[in-house]
C-alpha positions as a printed NumPy array, in Angstrom:
array([[ 11.215,  70.174,  -1.294],
       [  8.169,  68.963,  -3.225],
       [  6.423,  71.518,  -5.447],
       [  2.959,  71.924,  -4.208],
       [  1.798,  73.135,  -7.615],
       [  3.208,  70.196,  -9.491],
       [  0.922,  68.482, -12.038],
       [  0.877,  64.679, -12.031],
       [ -0.688,  62.242, -14.548],
       [ -0.559,  58.511, -15.308],
       [ -0.036,  58.279, -19.281],
       [ -0.452,  54.6  , -19.662],
       [  1.939,  51.739, -20.314],
       [  3.436,  52.247, -16.897],
       [  4.523,  55.827, -17.625],
       [  3.883,  58.634, -15.17 ],
       [  4.432,  62.37 , -15.901],
       [  5.   ,  65.266, -13.528],
       [  5.228,  68.846, -14.504],
       [  6.988,  71.282, -12.103],
       [  5.769,  74.887, -12.834],
       [  8.507,  76.477, -10.767],
       [ 11.329,  75.015, -12.765],
       [  9.343,  74.501, -16.03 ],
       [ 10.334,  70.803, -16.082],
       [  8.344,  67.882, -17.504],
       [  9.47 ,  64.601, -15.962],
       [  8.635,  61.158, -17.356],
       [  8.872,  58.337, -14.808],
       [  8.699,  54.521, -15.124],
       [  9.193,  51.832, -12.422],
       [ 11.771,  49.056, -13.322],
       [ 13.087,  45.96 , -11.694],
       [ 16.878,  45.828, -11.115],
       [ 16.856,  42.297, -12.477],
       [ 13.324,  41.306, -13.836],
       [ 14.396,  37.635, -14.   ],
       [ 15.284,  37.328, -10.2  ],
       [ 12.749,  35.647,  -7.98 ],
       [ 10.698,  38.195,  -5.945],
       [ 12.658,  37.267,  -2.658],
       [ 16.012,  38.104,  -4.321],
       [ 17.284,  41.495,  -3.409],
       [ 18.208,  42.029,  -7.169],
       [ 14.558,  42.122,  -8.142],
       [ 14.016,  45.294,  -6.138],
       [ 12.31 ,  48.142,  -8.088],
       [ 13.664,  51.604,  -8.826],
       [ 12.383,  54.596, -10.739],
       [ 13.861,  55.733, -13.956],
       [ 13.383,  59.381, -14.896],
       [ 13.8  ,  61.614, -18.065],
       [ 13.499,  65.334, -17.75 ],
       [ 12.179,  67.05 , -20.992],
       [ 12.824,  70.65 , -21.525],
       [ 10.3  ,  72.516, -23.68 ],
       [ 12.463,  72.328, -26.796],
       [ 13.011,  68.544, -26.393],
       [  9.337,  68.084, -25.849],
       [  8.448,  70.052, -28.94 ],
       [ 10.976,  67.982, -30.897],
       [  9.326,  64.816, -29.53 ],
       [  5.827,  66.126, -30.643],
       [  7.158,  66.827, -33.99 ],
       [  8.628,  63.348, -34.321],
       [  5.413,  61.904, -33.13 ],
       [  3.541,  63.78 , -35.991],
       [  5.906,  62.185, -38.461],
       [  5.241,  58.696, -37.14 ],
       [  1.484,  59.159, -36.832],
       [  0.554,  61.867, -39.297],
       [ -3.189,  61.106, -39.026],
       [ -3.173,  61.497, -35.092],
       [ -3.566,  65.073, -35.073],
       [ -2.725,  67.374, -32.012]])
């Protein structure tokens, strides 16, 4: 069942984010072609969604890593 309180955002570069408050999960999603080199009429070119779930500790680790990569970016 969809979470009516979910927060959705488009982050850029084809990446969408969704936060599910009930479960405390942050999902990152991107649409990908099964075979990006197949012609559009070929069934192998159909799109699918790839998702990654970030728990709070993984998200915090990602933020720390981003701070090391771009120290002048700030919070």
